[in-house]
N, C-alpha and C positions, 0 to 999 in steps of 0.2 A: 838869677843866674841859671837855675834849672830851665826855666822857660825859654831862655836864650839858646841853650844847648839842645834842648828837645822841644823845638817850636811847634811840631806837628802832633805831639803827645798831649792828650787831655789830662792835665793834672788836676787834683782836687784835694782839699783839706779834709781830713776825717779824724776828728779828735785830736790827737797829739801828732799825727803823721800827715805827711803829704804823700798821697798815693800817686805813683808814677807807673801807669799801666803800659806794658809793651805787649806784642803779639803773643808770646808763650808764657810770660810771667809778669808779676808786677813787683815793683820795688817800693818799700816804705821808707821814706826819709824823715827823720825826726829832727828839726832844727832845735838846737840847744844852746843856751847861753851859760857859760862858765861863771860861778859865783866865787867870791873871795874865800868861802869856806870849803871849796873843792866840790861842792854839789852843783847842780845844774838847774836852770829854769827851762821849761818846755812849755810852749804855747799849747793850750787846750781849746779848740774851737767850739765845744759843747756848752750849752747853757750860757750863751752870751759871750763866752770867751774869758779866759783867765790864764795865769801862769801856775804851773805845777812844779814843785821842787822834786828832783829825784837825785839819787845818789848810786850811780852804776857800780862804783867801787864797793860800797857796802853790799849791794846785791850779789856781786860776784864773790865777795869774801864770804857771804852766808853760805854759798854752795861749796866753795873751797874748803872752808872750815869743816862743814858737815862731811864732805868726802874724805878729808883727813882722818877724822874721828872714826868713820864708818868703813875704813879699809877700801875706800873706792866704791862703796855700794851706793852712795847718793847719786852720783852721775849714772851708774847703770840702771838704778830704778827710774831716774828721770827719763832716760832714753826708752826704757820699756813702757813707761806711761804715756810718752809721746807717741810711741808705736800704736799702743791701744787707741789713743785719741785719734790718730789718723785712720786706722783700720776700721774703727766702729763709728767713725764720724761723731765723736763726742763734743758736744757744744760747751767746751771749757776752755779758757785761755791756758796756753802753755805756761805762762808766768805763774798762774795760780797753781798749776801742777808742780812747778819747781818749789814754790813756798810750802806747799802741802807735804811734799817729799821730805824736805829738811825738818819740818815740824814732826812728822811721823817717826823719822829715824832717829830723832832726838830722845824719843820715849820708848823705841822698840827694843826689847831685851836682847835681840840677836843681831843688832845693827852692824856690828864690826866683824861678823863671821864670814865664813867663806861662801863661795857660790852654791854649796850645797843647800843652804838655807834660802835660795831665791825663790823656790815655789812657795815657801811659807811667807817670805817677805811680800810677795805679790799678793797672796791671799789676804794677809793681814792688813796690808796698805788698802786694798779694796773695802774691807770692813771699816777701816778708819775713815776712808773717803766718804762712804755712805752716811756716817755719822756726823760729817761736817757740812751736810746739805743746809743751805740757808744761814751759814756761818759767815765768819769773816777771816781774812788773812791780813797781815800787817806788813808793809814793805820795809825791808831793812834799810836803815839810814834816815828814813823820814817817818816811819811808823804810820803812814798813810793806810787807812782801812779800806779793804776792797771786798765788797760783797761777793760771795761765792754763788748765790742764787741756788737753784736746783733743777735747772733745764737739763742737766746732765745726770741726775740721780738714778733714773731707770736704767741708764746704760751701766752706771757703776754697780747697782744691784745685780744686773744680769752678769757682769764680769765677776762680781764676788761669788755668785752661785757656781759659775763655770770653774773659777779658781779653787773653790772648795772641793768641787767634784774631781777635778784634776789631781789635787793633793791626796784625795781619798783613793783614787785610782793608782797613784804611785805607791801609797802604803800597801795596797792590795797586789802589788806586783803586776799591775796592768798598764805598762808604759804606753801601749798604742792608744788605749782608751784616754789616758792622761794627755797625751799629745793632741789628740782630737779636740779636747776641751781647751787646751792652750791655743790651738789654732783659731778657735772661735773668738778668742781674745785678741791675739796678736798677728793672725794672718798665717797663710800656708807655708812660709819660709821656716816655721818652727817644725822640727822633725816630729813624726808621730810615733817613733819607737826608739 
């Protein structure tokens, strides 16, 4: 059906997605088959091909439940980490960051507090993240284990050091210096003062 509509576009399978490249962007299409239990089967072309079960409702509920318990901090931290991921070219999957964020906030003592704690939240998340190198995360709904690897670890260590320095600068009443450190993590749209 896609090939008929986009007959001049070179589509290809890549794992669980069909890549549909256009001139300025690419679309990833995931063909899925609804199962009787409300989960889905998705084709995976790697390693000779197989079907993988996934549960998008459980994945969404994981974030929503965490966000409710943390006073909205889950989605904010996810957005911040995706900003870091993009700005610093971090080779980690966004889905892994989402799972790690909910795992971290489930344990963090200030998880439901106001935005006043965001500097500590970011600092402490990076410390947590560095400690998860070569670990695993488990997908809600299916409990499929996903390896985190460590290709991103040096970037997380660098961000952790910068976040620690920014928090220290804030404590020392040096907001401009703190802002400079935050910009090294998240980009220049973060104010320096």
